[in-house]
VMD Tcl script that draws the C-alpha trace (Angstrom):
set ca {
  {31.94 0.08 1.02}
  {34.67 2.27 -0.21}
  {34.92 5.97 -0.18}
  {36.06 7.16 -3.70}
  {37.70 10.50 -4.93}
  {37.80 10.47 -8.80}
  {39.71 13.03 -10.38}
  {39.09 13.52 -14.11}
  {40.34 16.23 -16.86}
  {37.29 18.16 -17.87}
  {37.94 17.18 -21.46}
  {36.91 13.79 -20.41}
  {34.43 14.34 -17.42}
  {31.25 13.89 -19.56}
  {32.95 10.56 -20.97}
  {33.41 9.27 -17.45}
  {30.02 10.25 -16.44}
  {28.04 8.30 -19.19}
  {30.29 5.34 -18.41}
  {29.23 5.25 -14.53}
  {25.48 5.47 -15.29}
  {26.07 2.31 -17.77}
  {28.14 0.52 -15.52}
  {25.32 1.42 -12.52}
  {27.90 0.17 -9.50}
  {28.82 3.57 -7.91}
  {26.67 6.22 -6.05}
  {27.69 9.55 -6.39}
  {27.63 12.22 -3.52}
  {28.12 15.89 -3.32}
  {31.72 16.84 -2.58}
  {30.62 18.75 0.26}
  {30.74 16.25 2.78}
  {34.49 16.08 1.95}
  {36.29 19.10 3.80}
  {39.47 18.45 2.73}
  {38.65 18.47 -0.90}
  {35.88 21.15 -0.77}
  {38.72 23.76 0.20}
  {40.78 22.97 -2.96}
  {37.59 23.69 -5.79}
  {35.84 26.50 -7.29}
  {32.05 27.02 -6.65}
  {29.70 24.73 -8.12}
  {27.15 25.81 -10.99}
  {24.02 24.87 -12.27}
  {24.26 23.99 -16.07}
  {22.16 25.93 -17.90}
  {20.93 23.02 -20.08}
  {18.75 21.82 -17.16}
  {16.04 24.33 -17.89}
  {15.69 22.86 -21.12}
  {15.15 19.39 -20.31}
  {12.36 20.48 -17.75}
  {10.65 22.31 -20.68}
  {10.70 19.26 -23.10}
  {9.72 17.00 -20.28}
  {7.15 18.75 -19.16}
  {5.54 18.89 -22.72}
  {5.94 15.35 -23.32}
  {4.63 14.40 -19.85}
  {1.76 16.85 -20.75}
  {0.43 14.37 -23.47}
  {1.53 11.30 -21.69}
  {-0.83 12.21 -18.93}
  {-3.84 12.63 -21.45}
  {-3.31 8.97 -22.72}
  {-3.12 8.02 -19.03}
  {-6.36 9.55 -18.26}
  {-8.01 7.90 -21.21}
  {-6.64 4.46 -20.09}
  {-8.42 5.34 -16.72}
  {-11.87 6.23 -18.22}
  {-11.76 2.69 -19.76}
  {-12.89 -0.65 -17.68}
  {-10.14 -2.64 -16.66}
  {-10.52 -6.05 -16.14}
  {-9.84 -8.52 -13.61}
  {-7.80 -10.40 -16.10}
  {-5.54 -7.34 -16.85}
  {-5.20 -6.61 -13.26}
  {-3.98 -9.99 -12.55}
  {-1.91 -10.58 -15.56}
  {-0.83 -7.03 -16.75}
  {1.45 -7.18 -20.01}
  {4.87 -6.35 -19.46}
  {6.10 -3.18 -20.95}
  {7.50 -3.83 -24.37}
  {11.01 -2.31 -24.83}
  {11.82 -0.26 -27.79}
  {15.34 -0.74 -29.22}
  {17.32 2.42 -29.48}
  {20.69 3.60 -30.62}
  {22.59 5.94 -28.67}
  {21.87 9.91 -30.12}
  {23.49 12.89 -29.67}
  {21.34 15.30 -27.28}
  {20.57 17.84 -30.29}
  {19.34 15.03 -32.34}
  {17.01 14.01 -29.45}
  {15.72 17.41 -28.69}
  {15.08 17.45 -32.53}
  {13.36 14.31 -32.45}
  {11.19 15.60 -29.53}
  {10.04 18.78 -31.51}
  {9.20 16.99 -34.62}
  {6.99 14.75 -32.64}
  {5.05 17.25 -31.11}
  {4.79 19.41 -34.31}
  {3.53 16.41 -35.68}
  {0.30 15.22 -33.51}
  {0.93 17.29 -30.25}
  {-1.23 20.31 -30.83}
  {-4.06 17.67 -32.29}
  {-4.07 15.70 -28.97}
  {-4.34 18.63 -26.77}
  {-6.98 20.26 -28.66}
  {-8.93 16.90 -28.65}
  {-8.42 16.87 -24.84}
  {-9.31 20.36 -24.36}
  {-12.66 19.54 -26.01}
  {-13.03 16.54 -24.14}
  {-12.80 18.54 -21.01}
  {-15.27 21.18 -22.03}
  {-17.81 18.59 -22.83}
  {-17.65 16.81 -19.57}
  {-17.99 19.76 -17.70}
  {-21.14 20.54 -19.82}
  {-22.25 16.96 -19.41}
  {-21.81 17.45 -15.35}
  {-24.12 20.76 -15.68}
  {-26.68 19.08 -17.54}
  {-26.61 16.02 -15.24}
  {-27.25 18.49 -12.15}
  {-30.20 20.12 -14.14}
  {-31.91 16.74 -15.04}
  {-31.68 15.65 -11.46}
  {-33.05 18.97 -10.61}
  {-36.17 19.01 -13.16}
  {-36.88 15.45 -12.34}
  {-37.61 16.74 -8.64}
  {-39.78 19.48 -9.75}
  {-41.64 17.74 -13.28}
  {-44.83 17.96 -11.76}
  {-44.82 21.56 -10.84}
  {-46.55 24.29 -13.33}
  {-44.05 26.90 -13.59}
  {-42.38 28.86 -16.34}
  {-38.61 28.49 -15.75}
  {-37.35 31.28 -17.53}
  {-39.18 33.27 -14.66}
  {-36.43 32.16 -12.07}
  {-33.71 34.28 -11.16}
  {-33.45 38.26 -11.49}
  {-35.72 40.59 -13.70}
  {-36.21 43.99 -13.88}
  {-37.73 44.41 -10.58}
  {-37.57 40.86 -8.56}
  {-35.46 37.87 -8.13}
  {-37.28 34.45 -7.81}
  {-35.64 31.25 -6.52}
  {-36.78 27.55 -6.45}
  {-34.91 25.11 -4.07}
  {-35.37 23.09 -0.94}
  {-34.79 23.14 2.33}
  {-35.27 20.63 5.27}
  {-36.81 23.29 7.98}
  {-39.48 25.29 5.96}
  {-40.47 27.07 9.35}
  {-37.04 28.55 9.92}
  {-37.06 29.42 6.26}
  {-40.42 31.54 6.22}
  {-39.22 33.08 10.01}
  {-35.82 34.59 7.98}
  {-38.10 35.57 5.03}
  {-40.85 37.49 6.98}
  {-38.30 40.01 8.12}
  {-38.44 41.21 4.43}
  {-41.15 43.55 3.50}
  {-41.30 42.17 -0.28}
  {-40.71 38.63 0.68}
  {-42.95 35.52 -0.31}
  {-42.64 31.98 0.53}
  {-44.81 29.21 -1.06}
  {-44.35 25.19 -0.16}
  {-44.24 23.67 -3.63}
  {-44.00 19.98 -2.71}
  {-41.94 17.46 -0.92}
  {-38.98 15.21 -1.75}
  {-38.20 12.00 0.67}
  {-36.47 14.40 3.14}
  {-37.04 17.88 1.99}
  {-39.52 20.50 1.25}
  {-39.52 22.25 -2.51}
  {-40.02 26.25 -1.90}
  {-40.43 29.16 -4.17}
  {-39.53 32.30 -2.78}
  {-39.10 35.77 -4.02}
  {-38.45 39.38 -3.09}
  {-38.01 42.77 -4.56}
  {-34.90 43.42 -6.41}
  {-33.77 46.07 -3.90}
  {-33.70 43.81 -1.23}
  {-31.75 41.60 -2.70}
  {-28.73 41.36 -0.58}
  {-31.09 40.88 2.68}
  {-33.00 38.09 0.68}
  {-29.68 36.08 0.14}
  {-28.84 36.17 3.75}
  {-32.67 35.20 4.85}
  {-32.36 32.03 2.56}
  {-29.08 31.29 3.81}
  {-30.17 31.66 7.50}
  {-32.90 29.50 6.47}
  {-30.80 26.62 5.19}
  {-32.36 26.93 1.68}
  {-30.17 25.39 -1.23}
  {-31.45 26.76 -4.70}
  {-31.65 23.94 -7.48}
  {-29.35 24.40 -10.59}
  {-32.08 25.67 -13.06}
  {-29.88 28.60 -14.90}
  {-30.83 29.02 -18.45}
  {-33.51 27.04 -18.62}
  {-37.17 27.98 -20.55}
  {-40.63 26.48 -20.81}
  {-42.30 24.27 -18.11}
  {-39.87 21.62 -16.44}
  {-41.16 18.46 -18.70}
  {-40.32 20.51 -21.90}
  {-37.07 21.28 -20.19}
  {-36.45 17.87 -19.27}
  {-37.05 16.50 -22.78}
  {-34.18 19.24 -24.20}
  {-31.86 18.20 -21.59}
  {-31.90 14.74 -22.30}
  {-31.29 15.45 -25.84}
  {-28.45 17.92 -25.21}
  {-27.19 14.96 -22.80}
  {-27.43 12.34 -25.87}
  {-25.39 14.65 -28.44}
  {-22.98 15.65 -25.51}
  {-22.20 11.67 -24.81}
  {-22.00 11.07 -28.35}
  {-19.31 13.46 -29.08}
  {-17.61 12.66 -25.54}
  {-17.26 8.85 -27.14}
  {-16.18 10.22 -30.42}
  {-13.40 12.13 -28.83}
  {-12.49 9.47 -26.44}
  {-12.09 7.08 -29.61}
  {-10.06 9.48 -31.19}
  {-7.53 9.87 -28.36}
  {-7.68 6.04 -27.85}
  {-6.49 5.71 -31.65}
  {-3.73 8.03 -30.73}
  {-2.67 6.25 -27.68}
  {-2.35 3.29 -29.48}
  {-0.02 4.65 -32.03}
  {2.01 7.11 -30.18}
  {1.97 6.75 -26.72}
  {5.03 4.27 -26.72}
  {6.97 7.00 -28.95}
  {6.34 9.60 -26.14}
  {6.90 7.41 -23.33}
  {10.65 6.25 -25.05}
  {11.39 9.90 -25.58}
  {10.66 11.20 -22.26}
  {12.72 8.20 -21.08}
  {16.14 9.12 -23.18}
  {15.27 12.63 -21.86}
  {15.59 11.56 -18.37}
  {18.69 9.52 -18.96}
  {20.59 12.52 -20.42}
  {18.90 14.84 -17.55}
  {20.44 12.72 -14.90}
  {23.99 12.60 -16.57}
  {23.84 16.43 -16.48}
  {22.19 16.96 -13.20}
  {24.73 14.88 -11.29}
  {27.35 17.14 -12.55}
  {26.15 19.59 -9.90}
  {27.75 17.21 -7.27}
  {30.96 17.41 -8.51}
  {33.78 19.82 -7.83}
  {36.25 21.32 -10.24}
  {39.60 23.50 -10.53}
  {40.91 24.96 -13.92}
  {41.27 21.61 -15.55}
  {39.71 18.91 -13.40}
  {36.66 17.61 -12.14}
  {36.54 16.37 -8.52}
  {33.95 13.48 -8.19}
  {33.04 11.76 -4.61}
  {31.22 8.36 -5.00}
  {30.85 4.99 -2.85}
  {31.38 1.86 -4.61}
  {31.13 -1.71 -3.00}
  {34.41 -3.42 -2.44}
  {34.16 -5.93 -4.84}
  {33.35 -3.17 -7.47}
  {36.09 -1.04 -7.08}
  {38.67 -2.92 -9.61}
  {35.43 -2.55 -12.00}
  {35.28 1.10 -11.53}
  {38.58 1.74 -12.24}
  {38.83 -0.47 -15.57}
  {35.77 1.48 -16.52}
  {37.01 4.75 -15.96}
  {40.79 4.29 -17.42}
  {39.11 3.01 -20.19}
  {37.20 6.15 -21.34}
  {39.52 8.75 -19.47}
  {42.58 7.35 -21.55}
  {44.58 7.96 -18.37}
  {43.57 11.09 -17.85}
  {41.89 10.15 -14.49}
  {42.91 9.06 -10.97}
  {40.66 6.90 -8.23}
  {41.59 7.02 -4.76}
  {39.89 4.43 -2.75}
  {39.62 5.12 1.26}
  {37.84 3.03 4.15}
  {34.64 5.34 5.52}
  {35.72 7.58 8.35}
  {32.04 8.53 9.59}
  {29.57 5.44 9.60}
  {26.35 7.66 9.27}
  {27.52 8.96 5.81}
  {28.14 5.67 4.62}
  {25.25 3.94 2.40}
  {24.09 0.69 3.01}
  {23.61 -2.36 0.59}
  {21.84 -5.60 1.82}
  {23.40 -8.55 0.69}
  {21.40 -11.95 1.69}
  {20.74 -15.30 -0.02}
  {18.15 -15.21 -2.82}
  {15.47 -16.81 -0.33}
  {15.77 -14.21 1.84}
  {16.00 -11.51 -0.53}
  {12.40 -10.25 -0.43}
  {12.26 -10.33 3.67}
  {14.61 -7.41 3.02}
  {11.11 -5.73 2.54}
  {10.50 -6.03 6.22}
  {13.79 -4.59 7.68}
  {13.55 -1.52 5.46}
  {9.63 -0.99 6.51}
  {11.35 -0.42 10.03}
  {14.40 1.34 8.80}
  {17.70 -0.09 6.68}
  {20.52 -0.45 9.26}
  {23.30 1.44 9.77}
  {26.75 0.80 8.33}
  {28.26 -0.33 11.39}
  {25.16 -2.07 12.27}
  {24.07 -6.10 12.02}
  {21.74 -6.60 9.15}
  {19.05 -9.04 10.91}
  {17.15 -9.72 7.60}
  {18.73 -13.37 7.45}
  {17.22 -14.17 11.11}
  {14.02 -11.82 10.73}
  {12.46 -13.63 7.35}
  {12.22 -17.56 9.02}
  {11.38 -15.94 12.68}
  {8.75 -13.87 10.62}
  {7.54 -17.02 9.02}
  {7.72 -19.22 12.05}
  {5.42 -16.75 14.15}
  {2.86 -16.07 11.37}
  {2.12 -20.00 10.75}
  {1.69 -20.72 14.37}
  {-0.69 -17.89 15.08}
  {-2.56 -18.90 11.77}
  {-2.28 -22.34 12.01}
  {-4.55 -23.58 9.22}
  {-4.14 -25.70 6.27}
  {-6.87 -24.16 3.94}
  {-6.15 -20.72 5.27}
  {-2.53 -21.35 4.17}
  {-3.61 -22.76 0.75}
  {-5.58 -19.94 0.03}
  {-2.59 -17.76 1.07}
  {-0.09 -19.48 -0.98}
  {-2.43 -19.58 -4.09}
  {-3.02 -16.07 -3.67}
  {0.64 -15.13 -3.18}
  {1.27 -17.56 -6.86}
  {-1.41 -15.16 -8.75}
  {0.34 -12.19 -6.87}
  {3.99 -13.45 -8.20}
  {2.76 -14.50 -11.63}
  {0.60 -11.52 -12.45}
  {1.04 -8.03 -10.99}
  {4.40 -8.85 -9.70}
  {5.81 -9.58 -13.17}
  {5.88 -5.69 -13.68}
  {6.18 -4.52 -9.52}
  {9.28 -5.61 -7.90}
  {7.80 -4.73 -4.53}
  {4.60 -6.59 -5.36}
  {6.54 -9.41 -6.25}
  {8.63 -9.47 -2.86}
  {5.51 -9.50 -0.90}
  {3.88 -11.97 -2.93}
  {7.16 -14.24 -2.09}
  {6.58 -13.07 1.87}
  {3.06 -14.20 1.55}
  {3.97 -17.37 -0.20}
  {6.04 -18.23 2.77}
  {4.03 -17.60 5.42}
  {1.21 -19.64 3.45}
  {3.49 -22.71 3.78}
  {4.18 -22.28 7.19}
  {0.22 -21.71 7.74}
  {-0.08 -24.99 5.74}
  {2.61 -27.06 7.84}
  {1.24 -25.82 11.34}
  {-2.19 -26.66 10.20}
  {-1.19 -29.93 9.68}
  {0.15 -30.53 13.08}
  {-2.71 -28.78 14.73}
  {-5.45 -30.37 12.97}
  {-6.69 -27.04 11.49}
  {-8.65 -27.36 8.25}
  {-11.09 -24.33 8.27}
  {-11.39 -24.74 12.06}
  {-10.02 -27.26 14.53}
  {-11.09 -31.05 14.02}
  {-14.18 -32.05 16.17}
  {-16.54 -34.84 16.39}
  {-19.51 -32.77 17.39}
  {-18.72 -29.91 15.41}
  {-16.82 -30.61 11.97}
  {-14.44 -28.87 10.03}
  {-14.00 -28.86 6.18}
  {-12.38 -31.79 6.06}
  {-14.39 -33.57 8.70}
  {-17.85 -32.85 6.62}
  {-16.56 -35.36 4.35}
  {-15.78 -37.85 6.79}
  {-12.23 -37.72 6.86}
  {-10.48 -37.40 10.03}
  {-7.48 -34.94 11.09}
  {-5.70 -36.10 13.37}
  {-3.38 -33.68 15.42}
  {-0.31 -33.23 17.16}
  {-1.10 -30.46 18.78}
  {-4.93 -29.46 19.95}
  {-4.96 -26.03 19.95}
  {-8.11 -25.73 22.03}
  {-8.55 -29.61 24.19}
  {-6.59 -30.66 26.90}
  {-3.04 -29.55 27.31}
  {-2.68 -28.10 23.83}
  {-2.90 -24.27 24.86}
  {-0.57 -25.02 28.00}
  {1.91 -26.84 25.40}
  {1.34 -24.17 22.70}
  {2.42 -21.55 25.83}
  {4.96 -23.03 27.01}
  {6.55 -23.31 22.80}
  {5.76 -19.77 22.99}
  {7.71 -18.92 25.88}
  {10.77 -21.08 24.45}
  {10.97 -19.38 21.25}
  {10.62 -15.84 22.99}
  {13.54 -16.63 25.37}
  {15.74 -17.91 22.66}
  {14.64 -14.99 20.35}
  {15.40 -12.53 22.82}
  {18.69 -14.30 23.42}
  {19.60 -14.03 19.57}
  {19.34 -10.50 19.82}
  {21.62 -10.32 22.49}
  {24.21 -12.16 20.66}
  {23.69 -9.84 17.74}
  {23.97 -6.85 20.44}
  {27.50 -8.24 21.61}
  {28.71 -8.57 17.79}
  {27.88 -4.99 17.55}
  {29.56 -4.15 20.41}
  {32.66 -5.94 19.56}
  {32.86 -4.00 16.20}
  {32.28 -0.87 17.57}
  {35.11 -1.59 20.62}
  {32.44 -1.19 23.36}
  {33.79 -3.56 25.58}
  {32.47 -1.93 28.78}
  {28.77 -2.08 27.47}
  {29.48 -5.93 26.85}
  {30.27 -6.64 30.57}
  {27.38 -4.03 31.65}
  {24.66 -5.46 29.09}
  {25.18 -8.73 27.83}
  {27.11 -10.41 30.70}
  {24.24 -8.90 32.94}
  {21.31 -10.59 31.07}
  {23.16 -13.93 30.58}
  {23.72 -13.90 34.38}
  {20.63 -13.17 35.42}
  {18.58 -15.70 33.09}
  {19.93 -18.57 34.27}
  {19.69 -17.73 37.81}
  {16.36 -16.80 37.45}
  {15.38 -20.19 36.03}
  {17.17 -22.27 38.76}
  {15.13 -20.18 41.24}
  {11.75 -20.08 40.07}
  {11.60 -23.10 38.18}
  {10.79 -25.15 41.51}
  {8.30 -23.05 42.80}
  {6.26 -23.59 39.32}
  {7.00 -27.14 38.53}
  {6.37 -29.97 41.15}
  {9.25 -32.21 42.43}
  {11.62 -30.19 40.03}
  {14.43 -28.83 42.48}
  {18.16 -28.01 42.47}
  {20.99 -28.83 44.85}
  {21.81 -26.26 47.81}
  {24.94 -25.77 46.06}
  {23.26 -25.00 42.42}
  {20.70 -22.42 44.62}
  {23.56 -20.75 45.97}
  {25.51 -20.43 42.61}
  {22.27 -19.16 41.36}
  {21.85 -16.46 44.30}
  {25.63 -15.25 43.15}
  {24.92 -15.12 39.51}
  {21.84 -13.12 40.24}
  {23.67 -10.93 42.67}
  {26.52 -10.04 40.22}
  {23.82 -9.67 37.13}
  {22.09 -7.04 39.35}
  {24.87 -4.95 40.56}
  {26.03 -4.93 36.59}
  {22.58 -4.00 35.48}
  {22.66 -1.31 38.42}
  {25.87 0.04 37.18}
  {24.39 0.67 33.88}
  {20.94 1.55 34.40}
  {21.65 3.29 37.79}
  {18.28 4.13 39.14}
  {16.25 2.53 36.43}
  {17.63 -0.98 36.96}
  {13.77 -2.04 37.92}
  {12.47 -0.97 34.79}
  {15.23 -2.83 32.85}
  {14.19 -6.06 34.63}
  {10.28 -5.58 33.90}
  {11.11 -4.58 30.63}
  {12.94 -7.91 29.89}
  {10.16 -9.65 31.22}
  {7.53 -7.94 29.32}
  {9.58 -8.88 26.09}
  {9.69 -12.41 27.36}
  {5.92 -12.57 27.68}
  {4.91 -10.93 24.72}
  {5.68 -13.62 22.89}
  {2.60 -15.48 24.52}
  {0.66 -13.37 21.80}
  {1.69 -16.26 19.73}
  {-0.49 -18.45 22.02}
  {-3.34 -15.96 21.92}
  {-3.48 -15.57 18.09}
  {-3.43 -19.16 17.63}
  {-6.17 -19.40 20.14}
  {-8.12 -16.81 18.33}
  {-8.23 -18.46 14.57}
  {-8.94 -21.66 15.81}
  {-11.81 -20.41 18.56}
  {-13.40 -18.07 15.80}
  {-12.94 -20.91 13.43}
  {-14.78 -23.29 15.78}
  {-17.58 -20.54 16.18}
  {-18.00 -20.39 12.60}
  {-18.53 -24.10 12.32}
  {-20.71 -24.36 15.28}
  {-22.95 -21.70 13.60}
  {-23.20 -23.42 10.46}
  {-24.34 -26.77 12.05}
  {-27.19 -24.53 13.82}
  {-28.03 -22.92 10.69}
  {-27.92 -26.36 8.52}
  {-30.08 -27.95 11.30}
  {-32.65 -25.87 11.48}
  {-36.21 -27.25 11.38}
  {-39.28 -24.81 11.08}
  {-41.02 -26.54 8.22}
  {-42.99 -24.30 5.65}
  {-42.70 -21.29 8.06}
  {-39.65 -20.24 6.26}
  {-40.76 -20.65 2.89}
  {-43.67 -17.96 2.56}
  {-41.48 -15.25 4.50}
  {-38.38 -15.66 1.94}
  {-41.01 -15.25 -0.99}
  {-42.59 -12.32 0.47}
  {-39.28 -10.46 1.26}
  {-37.79 -11.24 -2.21}
  {-40.57 -9.97 -3.95}
  {-40.77 -6.94 -2.09}
  {-36.95 -6.43 -2.15}
  {-37.07 -7.03 -6.12}
  {-39.88 -4.80 -6.76}
  {-38.57 -2.01 -4.45}
  {-35.45 -2.26 -6.34}
  {-37.01 -2.22 -10.33}
  {-39.70 0.59 -9.01}
  {-37.14 2.92 -7.60}
  {-34.54 1.99 -9.99}
  {-32.00 1.77 -7.03}
  {-29.64 -0.91 -8.57}
  {-29.57 -4.62 -10.15}
  {-27.87 -5.38 -6.76}
  {-31.24 -4.97 -4.84}
  {-33.29 -6.90 -7.69}
  {-30.77 -9.69 -7.37}
  {-30.80 -9.62 -3.89}
  {-34.83 -10.31 -4.01}
  {-34.44 -12.96 -6.81}
  {-32.06 -14.73 -4.67}
  {-34.35 -14.47 -1.74}
  {-37.41 -16.04 -4.10}
  {-35.18 -18.50 -5.28}
  {-34.79 -19.86 -1.73}
  {-37.97 -19.52 -1.10}
  {-39.11 -21.61 -4.23}
  {-36.52 -24.27 -3.25}
  {-38.32 -24.65 0.24}
  {-41.55 -26.20 -1.45}
  {-39.44 -29.09 -2.46}
  {-37.66 -29.48 0.89}
  {-38.14 -27.15 3.67}
  {-34.24 -27.90 4.74}
  {-32.83 -26.36 1.29}
  {-33.09 -23.15 2.09}
  {-31.12 -23.53 5.35}
  {-28.51 -25.61 3.86}
  {-27.70 -22.64 1.31}
  {-27.59 -20.23 4.19}
  {-25.33 -22.60 5.79}
  {-22.94 -22.97 2.94}
  {-22.54 -19.26 2.80}
  {-22.28 -18.62 6.69}
  {-19.47 -21.21 6.27}
  {-17.48 -19.94 3.98}
  {-17.97 -16.41 4.15}
  {-17.71 -17.14 7.98}
  {-14.14 -18.67 7.37}
  {-12.88 -15.86 4.78}
  {-13.49 -13.07 7.62}
  {-11.79 -15.24 9.77}
  {-8.85 -15.52 7.52}
  {-8.90 -11.95 6.69}
  {-8.94 -10.85 10.24}
  {-6.47 -13.55 11.68}
  {-4.25 -13.02 8.76}
  {-3.85 -9.10 9.46}
  {-3.55 -9.85 13.19}
  {-0.59 -12.74 12.45}
  {1.26 -10.28 10.04}
  {0.93 -7.25 12.44}
  {1.81 -9.21 15.70}
  {4.67 -11.13 13.91}
  {6.09 -8.06 12.81}
  {5.55 -6.30 16.11}
  {7.56 -9.31 17.64}
  {10.71 -8.35 15.52}
  {10.60 -4.77 15.88}
  {9.83 -4.29 19.62}
  {11.14 -7.13 21.34}
  {13.69 -8.33 19.04}
  {15.16 -5.16 17.48}
  {14.85 -3.30 21.06}
  {18.24 -4.77 21.92}
  {20.77 -4.45 19.02}
  {18.85 -2.71 16.00}
  {18.25 1.08 15.55}
  {18.23 1.59 11.65}
  {18.49 4.92 10.25}
  {20.96 3.96 7.58}
  {20.61 5.39 3.81}
  {20.34 2.91 1.19}
  {23.04 2.58 -1.56}
  {21.52 3.94 -4.30}
  {23.95 3.38 -7.41}
  {23.93 5.93 -10.32}
  {22.08 4.36 -13.05}
  {18.98 4.68 -15.09}
  {16.50 1.75 -14.96}
  {14.94 1.38 -18.19}
  {11.24 0.82 -18.53}
  {10.58 1.39 -22.08}
  {13.88 1.31 -24.19}
  {16.88 -0.76 -24.58}
  {20.05 0.12 -26.32}
  {21.08 -1.44 -29.53}
  {24.23 -3.59 -29.23}
  {27.39 -2.46 -31.18}
  {26.66 -5.58 -33.35}
  {23.06 -4.89 -33.88}
  {24.04 -1.34 -34.96}
  {26.65 -2.63 -37.71}
  {24.41 -5.15 -39.57}
}
mol new
graphics top color blue
foreach p $ca { graphics top sphere $p radius 0.5 }
foreach p [lrange $ca 0 end-1] q [lrange $ca 1 end] { graphics top cylinder $p $q radius 0.2 }
display resetview
């Protein structure tokens, strides 16, 4: 990264800004960061035209927001969600700012007022519908009560309320303190009592307080007349008219949206492009005749920047490029091979690297995929993840870069899960002769190179996990060494890196014979190990002083933490096996016709209850499904259990995939962020943000197109 200082004559400043934005290869920073430059320049002023941009943008955004709310009211199909259309880009010529302002004014004058009026009426009608729905709900509760609704509320001498309470005794007790108050229970809902109360108007304040103390909630019945049945009929008629008008307004706004939304988005985007050009000037310094620009550019792009400025400034500009002085100020641009690029998301989730730090993405990506696959380790689970990732990439990933990158990460972890599933023989659970996984149920043998739950499989997986762990920690120490060399921290190389690289072989030589039978070293090797260990401990003590013991236990904890790969692998296989066991138990249940009549009875009760109470079609559907299961039992009592076994099998494995997939993701990240990054990576850098505008709705016509 290069630190650029650009001096340009004021007459050419705007042309330089336009060219830098079009080029999109420099990040413009405030001149305040350079004290030497800051002393030579005048005080910066905010361009007055910024307020005009804000006004125009707010007016356009208010219409676009209306269009977006209309879209939210419509139902988005699964197809549209999984395969959203790519935004259409409208070709535009570069216009002077005044012409753009005029175009916005003309558009707003043409239909902006009508759109706002329609939206205002729609909002008002929605409020009325909400109010009437509350009244409709209240009227249904009191439909059988004989009362003149117009008598509720305040009259010349009294105040009358109809409402609900869960504790009528408490309410009655609170009202008894008033001389004129009365209390009458008029009915009961599922959990509350309907109560009619009243009092003399002169005691209204005390009456209202008593109602609050008695947990009384008045029903919303204002402005209603007649008995509840008559009022309910009028409310329903009113709701019907309002809904018809609401639908008509929505249709009108949808027509405006189809015809004009793109135009509004195009103009707002072009305004934002101009605004960025004007706002960026606030970062510049100036003298009587020049503008001073501080910027960052990648070393390979410096020559391109010089050419761009030379072309537009006609020799009235000068560029000075220097090496950065303070690494804390320098933005970072991550450069990784294309297959690794999506995994930058994982690094950034922790923190972007500082300018003088190693970018760990190229190691984090493959390691994350490896850990995830070992933890989940099931062919079918991996296949589901890979297919889901492809849908994500080809669907929402077309319009959202973040979703696309996550999709590629998910695809890679899916392939890794497939690979280790083949090795471990996992196909929706481990292969067993007594309780079959998915492939085994079709009579296909699933040989495994590593049995996760049988024989020496768990021990082998533990050894693999710990070998990966010690290797990965040492990769972290190597990266730490590289950073110390770059920063010239030679003392830390001796005290940190050297100490661990002496202690590790010494610990292996001294501890391995205690754990493995017939595994010994010669006395010379053992003495050498004691010497290495002693030197390593001395170096560690010199660095950590009294905390050296905690340094040792911390290193051991990081090493043993990689055993979570075994733990997650066992959990995935164990839960998968449990699902298969339960599936076989359900499928093999033999209770004869005893299951048929309960299924029919329960299904009928559930379906009727859902229909009578008008709860939802879901309850009726559940009841219908139970009835069908019961009917199948007449043909063969085993059929209902077979269907239930299928549900248990697939639902259980989908839950296992969701839980263990999430666990594998979280724990694979943890091994990166805690055990790996702890040795060399702090983060806290800021990303390189080139001065450019990402066009979503427009594209500039080329010179050839404009001359046609």
